[in-house]
PyMOL CGO cylinders between C-alpha atoms (Angstrom):
from pymol import cmd
from pymol.cgo import CYLINDER

trace = [
    CYLINDER, 13.83, 21.27, 6.96, 15.60, 18.82, 9.21, 0.3, 1, 1, 1, 1, 1, 1,
    CYLINDER, 15.60, 18.82, 9.21, 16.28, 21.65, 11.70, 0.3, 1, 1, 1, 1, 1, 1,
    CYLINDER, 16.28, 21.65, 11.70, 12.81, 23.24, 11.44, 0.3, 1, 1, 1, 1, 1, 1,
    CYLINDER, 12.81, 23.24, 11.44, 10.87, 20.02, 11.76, 0.3, 1, 1, 1, 1, 1, 1,
    CYLINDER, 10.87, 20.02, 11.76, 11.74, 19.29, 15.39, 0.3, 1, 1, 1, 1, 1, 1,
    CYLINDER, 11.74, 19.29, 15.39, 11.06, 22.89, 16.35, 0.3, 1, 1, 1, 1, 1, 1,
    CYLINDER, 11.06, 22.89, 16.35, 7.63, 22.73, 14.72, 0.3, 1, 1, 1, 1, 1, 1,
    CYLINDER, 7.63, 22.73, 14.72, 6.94, 19.37, 16.40, 0.3, 1, 1, 1, 1, 1, 1,
    CYLINDER, 6.94, 19.37, 16.40, 7.83, 20.79, 19.80, 0.3, 1, 1, 1, 1, 1, 1,
    CYLINDER, 7.83, 20.79, 19.80, 5.53, 23.77, 19.30, 0.3, 1, 1, 1, 1, 1, 1,
    CYLINDER, 5.53, 23.77, 19.30, 2.69, 21.53, 18.10, 0.3, 1, 1, 1, 1, 1, 1,
    CYLINDER, 2.69, 21.53, 18.10, 3.21, 19.12, 21.01, 0.3, 1, 1, 1, 1, 1, 1,
    CYLINDER, 3.21, 19.12, 21.01, 3.00, 21.91, 23.51, 0.3, 1, 1, 1, 1, 1, 1,
    CYLINDER, 3.00, 21.91, 23.51, -0.33, 23.05, 22.07, 0.3, 1, 1, 1, 1, 1, 1,
    CYLINDER, -0.33, 23.05, 22.07, -1.64, 19.44, 21.92, 0.3, 1, 1, 1, 1, 1, 1,
    CYLINDER, -1.64, 19.44, 21.92, -0.77, 18.87, 25.57, 0.3, 1, 1, 1, 1, 1, 1,
    CYLINDER, -0.77, 18.87, 25.57, -2.39, 22.19, 26.53, 0.3, 1, 1, 1, 1, 1, 1,
    CYLINDER, -2.39, 22.19, 26.53, -5.61, 21.25, 24.70, 0.3, 1, 1, 1, 1, 1, 1,
    CYLINDER, -5.61, 21.25, 24.70, -5.66, 17.78, 26.35, 0.3, 1, 1, 1, 1, 1, 1,
    CYLINDER, -5.66, 17.78, 26.35, -7.19, 15.93, 23.34, 0.3, 1, 1, 1, 1, 1, 1,
    CYLINDER, -7.19, 15.93, 23.34, -4.14, 13.92, 22.19, 0.3, 1, 1, 1, 1, 1, 1,
    CYLINDER, -4.14, 13.92, 22.19, -2.86, 14.20, 18.68, 0.3, 1, 1, 1, 1, 1, 1,
    CYLINDER, -2.86, 14.20, 18.68, -0.49, 12.97, 16.03, 0.3, 1, 1, 1, 1, 1, 1,
    CYLINDER, -0.49, 12.97, 16.03, 3.03, 14.06, 15.13, 0.3, 1, 1, 1, 1, 1, 1,
    CYLINDER, 3.03, 14.06, 15.13, 4.32, 12.60, 11.86, 0.3, 1, 1, 1, 1, 1, 1,
    CYLINDER, 4.32, 12.60, 11.86, 7.86, 13.25, 10.70, 0.3, 1, 1, 1, 1, 1, 1,
    CYLINDER, 7.86, 13.25, 10.70, 9.13, 12.72, 7.18, 0.3, 1, 1, 1, 1, 1, 1,
    CYLINDER, 9.13, 12.72, 7.18, 12.52, 11.07, 7.27, 0.3, 1, 1, 1, 1, 1, 1,
    CYLINDER, 12.52, 11.07, 7.27, 14.12, 8.96, 4.53, 0.3, 1, 1, 1, 1, 1, 1,
    CYLINDER, 14.12, 8.96, 4.53, 15.43, 5.50, 3.94, 0.3, 1, 1, 1, 1, 1, 1,
    CYLINDER, 15.43, 5.50, 3.94, 18.79, 7.24, 4.65, 0.3, 1, 1, 1, 1, 1, 1,
    CYLINDER, 18.79, 7.24, 4.65, 17.79, 7.33, 8.34, 0.3, 1, 1, 1, 1, 1, 1,
    CYLINDER, 17.79, 7.33, 8.34, 18.84, 3.67, 8.53, 0.3, 1, 1, 1, 1, 1, 1,
    CYLINDER, 18.84, 3.67, 8.53, 20.79, 3.17, 5.29, 0.3, 1, 1, 1, 1, 1, 1,
    CYLINDER, 20.79, 3.17, 5.29, 24.22, 4.78, 5.15, 0.3, 1, 1, 1, 1, 1, 1,
    CYLINDER, 24.22, 4.78, 5.15, 25.24, 6.18, 1.76, 0.3, 1, 1, 1, 1, 1, 1,
    CYLINDER, 25.24, 6.18, 1.76, 28.64, 7.17, 0.41, 0.3, 1, 1, 1, 1, 1, 1,
    CYLINDER, 28.64, 7.17, 0.41, 29.08, 10.97, 0.18, 0.3, 1, 1, 1, 1, 1, 1,
    CYLINDER, 29.08, 10.97, 0.18, 25.91, 11.60, 2.18, 0.3, 1, 1, 1, 1, 1, 1,
    CYLINDER, 25.91, 11.60, 2.18, 27.09, 11.68, 5.78, 0.3, 1, 1, 1, 1, 1, 1,
    CYLINDER, 27.09, 11.68, 5.78, 25.38, 14.89, 6.73, 0.3, 1, 1, 1, 1, 1, 1,
    CYLINDER, 25.38, 14.89, 6.73, 22.05, 13.93, 5.05, 0.3, 1, 1, 1, 1, 1, 1,
    CYLINDER, 22.05, 13.93, 5.05, 22.04, 10.43, 6.63, 0.3, 1, 1, 1, 1, 1, 1,
    CYLINDER, 22.04, 10.43, 6.63, 22.96, 11.73, 10.04, 0.3, 1, 1, 1, 1, 1, 1,
    CYLINDER, 22.96, 11.73, 10.04, 20.27, 14.45, 9.92, 0.3, 1, 1, 1, 1, 1, 1,
    CYLINDER, 20.27, 14.45, 9.92, 17.57, 11.91, 8.89, 0.3, 1, 1, 1, 1, 1, 1,
    CYLINDER, 17.57, 11.91, 8.89, 18.68, 9.47, 11.58, 0.3, 1, 1, 1, 1, 1, 1,
    CYLINDER, 18.68, 9.47, 11.58, 18.63, 12.25, 14.15, 0.3, 1, 1, 1, 1, 1, 1,
    CYLINDER, 18.63, 12.25, 14.15, 15.14, 13.30, 13.05, 0.3, 1, 1, 1, 1, 1, 1,
    CYLINDER, 15.14, 13.30, 13.05, 13.92, 9.71, 13.37, 0.3, 1, 1, 1, 1, 1, 1,
    CYLINDER, 13.92, 9.71, 13.37, 15.38, 9.37, 16.91, 0.3, 1, 1, 1, 1, 1, 1,
    CYLINDER, 15.38, 9.37, 16.91, 13.86, 12.71, 17.89, 0.3, 1, 1, 1, 1, 1, 1,
    CYLINDER, 13.86, 12.71, 17.89, 10.47, 11.39, 16.74, 0.3, 1, 1, 1, 1, 1, 1,
    CYLINDER, 10.47, 11.39, 16.74, 10.94, 8.22, 18.84, 0.3, 1, 1, 1, 1, 1, 1,
    CYLINDER, 10.94, 8.22, 18.84, 11.84, 10.32, 21.89, 0.3, 1, 1, 1, 1, 1, 1,
    CYLINDER, 11.84, 10.32, 21.89, 8.69, 12.39, 21.36, 0.3, 1, 1, 1, 1, 1, 1,
    CYLINDER, 8.69, 12.39, 21.36, 6.68, 9.13, 21.31, 0.3, 1, 1, 1, 1, 1, 1,
    CYLINDER, 6.68, 9.13, 21.31, 8.08, 8.27, 24.72, 0.3, 1, 1, 1, 1, 1, 1,
    CYLINDER, 8.08, 8.27, 24.72, 7.62, 11.70, 26.22, 0.3, 1, 1, 1, 1, 1, 1,
    CYLINDER, 7.62, 11.70, 26.22, 4.19, 12.48, 24.82, 0.3, 1, 1, 1, 1, 1, 1,
    CYLINDER, 4.19, 12.48, 24.82, 2.48, 9.08, 25.03, 0.3, 1, 1, 1, 1, 1, 1,
    CYLINDER, 2.48, 9.08, 25.03, 0.96, 9.85, 28.48, 0.3, 1, 1, 1, 1, 1, 1,
    CYLINDER, 0.96, 9.85, 28.48, -0.84, 12.76, 26.80, 0.3, 1, 1, 1, 1, 1, 1,
    CYLINDER, -0.84, 12.76, 26.80, -2.31, 10.45, 24.12, 0.3, 1, 1, 1, 1, 1, 1,
    CYLINDER, -2.31, 10.45, 24.12, -0.06, 12.00, 21.50, 0.3, 1, 1, 1, 1, 1, 1,
    CYLINDER, -0.06, 12.00, 21.50, 1.54, 9.62, 19.04, 0.3, 1, 1, 1, 1, 1, 1,
    CYLINDER, 1.54, 9.62, 19.04, 4.74, 10.40, 17.17, 0.3, 1, 1, 1, 1, 1, 1,
    CYLINDER, 4.74, 10.40, 17.17, 5.72, 8.38, 14.12, 0.3, 1, 1, 1, 1, 1, 1,
    CYLINDER, 5.72, 8.38, 14.12, 7.66, 8.81, 10.89, 0.3, 1, 1, 1, 1, 1, 1,
    CYLINDER, 7.66, 8.81, 10.89, 7.35, 8.02, 7.23, 0.3, 1, 1, 1, 1, 1, 1,
    CYLINDER, 7.35, 8.02, 7.23, 10.54, 7.22, 5.35, 0.3, 1, 1, 1, 1, 1, 1,
    CYLINDER, 10.54, 7.22, 5.35, 10.13, 7.62, 1.60, 0.3, 1, 1, 1, 1, 1, 1,
    CYLINDER, 10.13, 7.62, 1.60, 12.41, 5.80, -0.80, 0.3, 1, 1, 1, 1, 1, 1,
    CYLINDER, 12.41, 5.80, -0.80, 13.14, 7.31, -4.17, 0.3, 1, 1, 1, 1, 1, 1,
    CYLINDER, 13.14, 7.31, -4.17, 10.07, 9.39, -4.96, 0.3, 1, 1, 1, 1, 1, 1,
    CYLINDER, 10.07, 9.39, -4.96, 9.62, 11.17, -8.29, 0.3, 1, 1, 1, 1, 1, 1,
    CYLINDER, 9.62, 11.17, -8.29, 7.79, 14.42, -7.56, 0.3, 1, 1, 1, 1, 1, 1,
    CYLINDER, 7.79, 14.42, -7.56, 8.29, 16.33, -10.81, 0.3, 1, 1, 1, 1, 1, 1,
    CYLINDER, 8.29, 16.33, -10.81, 9.52, 19.29, -8.80, 0.3, 1, 1, 1, 1, 1, 1,
    CYLINDER, 9.52, 19.29, -8.80, 11.53, 21.84, -10.80, 0.3, 1, 1, 1, 1, 1, 1,
    CYLINDER, 11.53, 21.84, -10.80, 13.66, 22.37, -7.68, 0.3, 1, 1, 1, 1, 1, 1,
    CYLINDER, 13.66, 22.37, -7.68, 15.21, 18.94, -7.92, 0.3, 1, 1, 1, 1, 1, 1,
    CYLINDER, 15.21, 18.94, -7.92, 16.88, 17.24, -10.87, 0.3, 1, 1, 1, 1, 1, 1,
    CYLINDER, 16.88, 17.24, -10.87, 15.41, 13.82, -11.59, 0.3, 1, 1, 1, 1, 1, 1,
    CYLINDER, 15.41, 13.82, -11.59, 17.76, 10.84, -11.28, 0.3, 1, 1, 1, 1, 1, 1,
    CYLINDER, 17.76, 10.84, -11.28, 19.63, 9.65, -14.35, 0.3, 1, 1, 1, 1, 1, 1,
    CYLINDER, 19.63, 9.65, -14.35, 18.16, 6.76, -16.29, 0.3, 1, 1, 1, 1, 1, 1,
    CYLINDER, 18.16, 6.76, -16.29, 21.16, 4.64, -15.33, 0.3, 1, 1, 1, 1, 1, 1,
    CYLINDER, 21.16, 4.64, -15.33, 20.69, 5.34, -11.60, 0.3, 1, 1, 1, 1, 1, 1,
    CYLINDER, 20.69, 5.34, -11.60, 16.95, 4.79, -11.77, 0.3, 1, 1, 1, 1, 1, 1,
    CYLINDER, 16.95, 4.79, -11.77, 17.38, 1.48, -13.68, 0.3, 1, 1, 1, 1, 1, 1,
    CYLINDER, 17.38, 1.48, -13.68, 19.93, 0.20, -11.16, 0.3, 1, 1, 1, 1, 1, 1,
    CYLINDER, 19.93, 0.20, -11.16, 17.86, 1.18, -8.18, 0.3, 1, 1, 1, 1, 1, 1,
    CYLINDER, 17.86, 1.18, -8.18, 14.66, -0.28, -9.52, 0.3, 1, 1, 1, 1, 1, 1,
    CYLINDER, 14.66, -0.28, -9.52, 16.36, -3.67, -9.95, 0.3, 1, 1, 1, 1, 1, 1,
    CYLINDER, 16.36, -3.67, -9.95, 16.57, -3.66, -6.11, 0.3, 1, 1, 1, 1, 1, 1,
    CYLINDER, 16.57, -3.66, -6.11, 12.91, -2.65, -5.54, 0.3, 1, 1, 1, 1, 1, 1,
    CYLINDER, 12.91, -2.65, -5.54, 10.45, -5.49, -5.59, 0.3, 1, 1, 1, 1, 1, 1,
    CYLINDER, 10.45, -5.49, -5.59, 7.62, -3.28, -6.78, 0.3, 1, 1, 1, 1, 1, 1,
    CYLINDER, 7.62, -3.28, -6.78, 9.89, -2.17, -9.64, 0.3, 1, 1, 1, 1, 1, 1,
    CYLINDER, 9.89, -2.17, -9.64, 8.88, 1.48, -9.68, 0.3, 1, 1, 1, 1, 1, 1,
    CYLINDER, 8.88, 1.48, -9.68, 9.81, 4.69, -7.93, 0.3, 1, 1, 1, 1, 1, 1,
    CYLINDER, 9.81, 4.69, -7.93, 7.49, 6.14, -5.35, 0.3, 1, 1, 1, 1, 1, 1,
    CYLINDER, 7.49, 6.14, -5.35, 4.85, 8.75, -6.14, 0.3, 1, 1, 1, 1, 1, 1,
    CYLINDER, 4.85, 8.75, -6.14, 3.81, 11.58, -3.88, 0.3, 1, 1, 1, 1, 1, 1,
    CYLINDER, 3.81, 11.58, -3.88, 0.50, 9.89, -3.19, 0.3, 1, 1, 1, 1, 1, 1,
    CYLINDER, 0.50, 9.89, -3.19, 2.33, 6.80, -1.88, 0.3, 1, 1, 1, 1, 1, 1,
    CYLINDER, 2.33, 6.80, -1.88, 3.88, 8.95, 0.82, 0.3, 1, 1, 1, 1, 1, 1,
    CYLINDER, 3.88, 8.95, 0.82, 0.63, 10.83, 1.49, 0.3, 1, 1, 1, 1, 1, 1,
    CYLINDER, 0.63, 10.83, 1.49, -1.24, 7.53, 2.00, 0.3, 1, 1, 1, 1, 1, 1,
    CYLINDER, -1.24, 7.53, 2.00, 1.32, 6.40, 4.59, 0.3, 1, 1, 1, 1, 1, 1,
    CYLINDER, 1.32, 6.40, 4.59, 1.00, 9.74, 6.41, 0.3, 1, 1, 1, 1, 1, 1,
    CYLINDER, 1.00, 9.74, 6.41, -2.80, 9.56, 6.26, 0.3, 1, 1, 1, 1, 1, 1,
    CYLINDER, -2.80, 9.56, 6.26, -2.71, 6.06, 7.72, 0.3, 1, 1, 1, 1, 1, 1,
    CYLINDER, -2.71, 6.06, 7.72, -0.64, 7.21, 10.70, 0.3, 1, 1, 1, 1, 1, 1,
    CYLINDER, -0.64, 7.21, 10.70, -2.87, 10.27, 11.19, 0.3, 1, 1, 1, 1, 1, 1,
    CYLINDER, -2.87, 10.27, 11.19, -6.07, 8.22, 11.21, 0.3, 1, 1, 1, 1, 1, 1,
    CYLINDER, -6.07, 8.22, 11.21, -7.91, 7.04, 14.35, 0.3, 1, 1, 1, 1, 1, 1,
    CYLINDER, -7.91, 7.04, 14.35, -6.96, 3.47, 13.43, 0.3, 1, 1, 1, 1, 1, 1,
    CYLINDER, -6.96, 3.47, 13.43, -3.33, 4.29, 14.32, 0.3, 1, 1, 1, 1, 1, 1,
    CYLINDER, -3.33, 4.29, 14.32, -4.10, 5.46, 17.86, 0.3, 1, 1, 1, 1, 1, 1,
    CYLINDER, -4.10, 5.46, 17.86, -1.99, 2.67, 19.38, 0.3, 1, 1, 1, 1, 1, 1,
    CYLINDER, -1.99, 2.67, 19.38, 0.98, 3.04, 17.06, 0.3, 1, 1, 1, 1, 1, 1,
    CYLINDER, 0.98, 3.04, 17.06, 3.72, 5.32, 18.26, 0.3, 1, 1, 1, 1, 1, 1,
    CYLINDER, 3.72, 5.32, 18.26, 7.51, 5.55, 17.89, 0.3, 1, 1, 1, 1, 1, 1,
    CYLINDER, 7.51, 5.55, 17.89, 7.44, 3.72, 14.59, 0.3, 1, 1, 1, 1, 1, 1,
    CYLINDER, 7.44, 3.72, 14.59, 8.56, 4.38, 11.06, 0.3, 1, 1, 1, 1, 1, 1,
    CYLINDER, 8.56, 4.38, 11.06, 6.82, 3.27, 7.87, 0.3, 1, 1, 1, 1, 1, 1,
    CYLINDER, 6.82, 3.27, 7.87, 9.21, 2.99, 4.97, 0.3, 1, 1, 1, 1, 1, 1,
    CYLINDER, 9.21, 2.99, 4.97, 7.36, 3.71, 1.78, 0.3, 1, 1, 1, 1, 1, 1,
    CYLINDER, 7.36, 3.71, 1.78, 10.06, 2.38, -0.48, 0.3, 1, 1, 1, 1, 1, 1,
    CYLINDER, 10.06, 2.38, -0.48, 8.47, -0.32, -2.65, 0.3, 1, 1, 1, 1, 1, 1,
    CYLINDER, 8.47, -0.32, -2.65, 10.07, -3.15, -0.66, 0.3, 1, 1, 1, 1, 1, 1,
    CYLINDER, 10.07, -3.15, -0.66, 13.68, -2.09, -1.00, 0.3, 1, 1, 1, 1, 1, 1,
    CYLINDER, 13.68, -2.09, -1.00, 14.40, -3.04, 2.64, 0.3, 1, 1, 1, 1, 1, 1,
    CYLINDER, 14.40, -3.04, 2.64, 12.29, -6.21, 2.52, 0.3, 1, 1, 1, 1, 1, 1,
    CYLINDER, 12.29, -6.21, 2.52, 14.88, -8.84, 2.01, 0.3, 1, 1, 1, 1, 1, 1,
    CYLINDER, 14.88, -8.84, 2.01, 17.05, -10.67, -0.43, 0.3, 1, 1, 1, 1, 1, 1,
    CYLINDER, 17.05, -10.67, -0.43, 17.96, -8.05, -3.05, 0.3, 1, 1, 1, 1, 1, 1,
    CYLINDER, 17.96, -8.05, -3.05, 18.96, -5.35, -0.57, 0.3, 1, 1, 1, 1, 1, 1,
    CYLINDER, 18.96, -5.35, -0.57, 20.60, -7.80, 1.86, 0.3, 1, 1, 1, 1, 1, 1,
    CYLINDER, 20.60, -7.80, 1.86, 22.53, -9.60, -0.88, 0.3, 1, 1, 1, 1, 1, 1,
    CYLINDER, 22.53, -9.60, -0.88, 23.94, -6.25, -2.07, 0.3, 1, 1, 1, 1, 1, 1,
    CYLINDER, 23.94, -6.25, -2.07, 25.24, -5.67, 1.47, 0.3, 1, 1, 1, 1, 1, 1,
    CYLINDER, 25.24, -5.67, 1.47, 26.83, -9.16, 1.57, 0.3, 1, 1, 1, 1, 1, 1,
    CYLINDER, 26.83, -9.16, 1.57, 24.14, -10.82, 3.70, 0.3, 1, 1, 1, 1, 1, 1,
    CYLINDER, 24.14, -10.82, 3.70, 22.60, -14.11, 2.72, 0.3, 1, 1, 1, 1, 1, 1,
    CYLINDER, 22.60, -14.11, 2.72, 18.81, -14.49, 2.80, 0.3, 1, 1, 1, 1, 1, 1,
    CYLINDER, 18.81, -14.49, 2.80, 17.55, -16.58, 5.68, 0.3, 1, 1, 1, 1, 1, 1,
    CYLINDER, 17.55, -16.58, 5.68, 14.78, -18.26, 3.76, 0.3, 1, 1, 1, 1, 1, 1,
    CYLINDER, 14.78, -18.26, 3.76, 15.09, -20.55, 0.73, 0.3, 1, 1, 1, 1, 1, 1,
    CYLINDER, 15.09, -20.55, 0.73, 13.56, -19.29, -2.49, 0.3, 1, 1, 1, 1, 1, 1,
    CYLINDER, 13.56, -19.29, -2.49, 10.00, -20.57, -2.96, 0.3, 1, 1, 1, 1, 1, 1,
    CYLINDER, 10.00, -20.57, -2.96, 7.36, -19.98, -5.55, 0.3, 1, 1, 1, 1, 1, 1,
    CYLINDER, 7.36, -19.98, -5.55, 4.60, -17.49, -4.77, 0.3, 1, 1, 1, 1, 1, 1,
    CYLINDER, 4.60, -17.49, -4.77, 2.03, -20.30, -4.70, 0.3, 1, 1, 1, 1, 1, 1,
    CYLINDER, 2.03, -20.30, -4.70, 4.08, -22.10, -2.01, 0.3, 1, 1, 1, 1, 1, 1,
    CYLINDER, 4.08, -22.10, -2.01, 4.58, -18.92, 0.02, 0.3, 1, 1, 1, 1, 1, 1,
    CYLINDER, 4.58, -18.92, 0.02, 1.23, -19.21, 1.75, 0.3, 1, 1, 1, 1, 1, 1,
    CYLINDER, 1.23, -19.21, 1.75, 1.96, -22.73, 2.91, 0.3, 1, 1, 1, 1, 1, 1,
    CYLINDER, 1.96, -22.73, 2.91, 5.57, -22.41, 4.01, 0.3, 1, 1, 1, 1, 1, 1,
    CYLINDER, 5.57, -22.41, 4.01, 7.30, -20.32, 6.65, 0.3, 1, 1, 1, 1, 1, 1,
    CYLINDER, 7.30, -20.32, 6.65, 11.01, -19.69, 7.25, 0.3, 1, 1, 1, 1, 1, 1,
]
cmd.load_cgo(trace, "trace")
């Protein structure tokens, strides 16, 4: 899929340019596009390459009113018989890092794609939406990587009144 996606995008872009009505190209990448993982070099590199390809398309096709963006799902449970679900231990450990405390569902990804495909996203290009329940959002993920959060912990009621 990572090899076929860019070829399909190029073919679609040629047709969109020819028709002259603009359009949308939306790639599906992964959190692995920007999050290196042990024993996953080829997967991470392919997703990062696909994301950069999408960003290049955004630059090259913008003058034709064609946007190119990506959606990066986090762990998404699809129920597919082609893929073994994660172990309970893995799922439990991962969900401790996810603020929304649940894995993604296919509709979560579909909603992100639909948002980028809508007319409301006509000025958004070269971007990625990570549909990952907040995994990349801050303290938990950063602390695991050895980074300290920049903001002091505050209660949710204070969050509206205070800024970092």
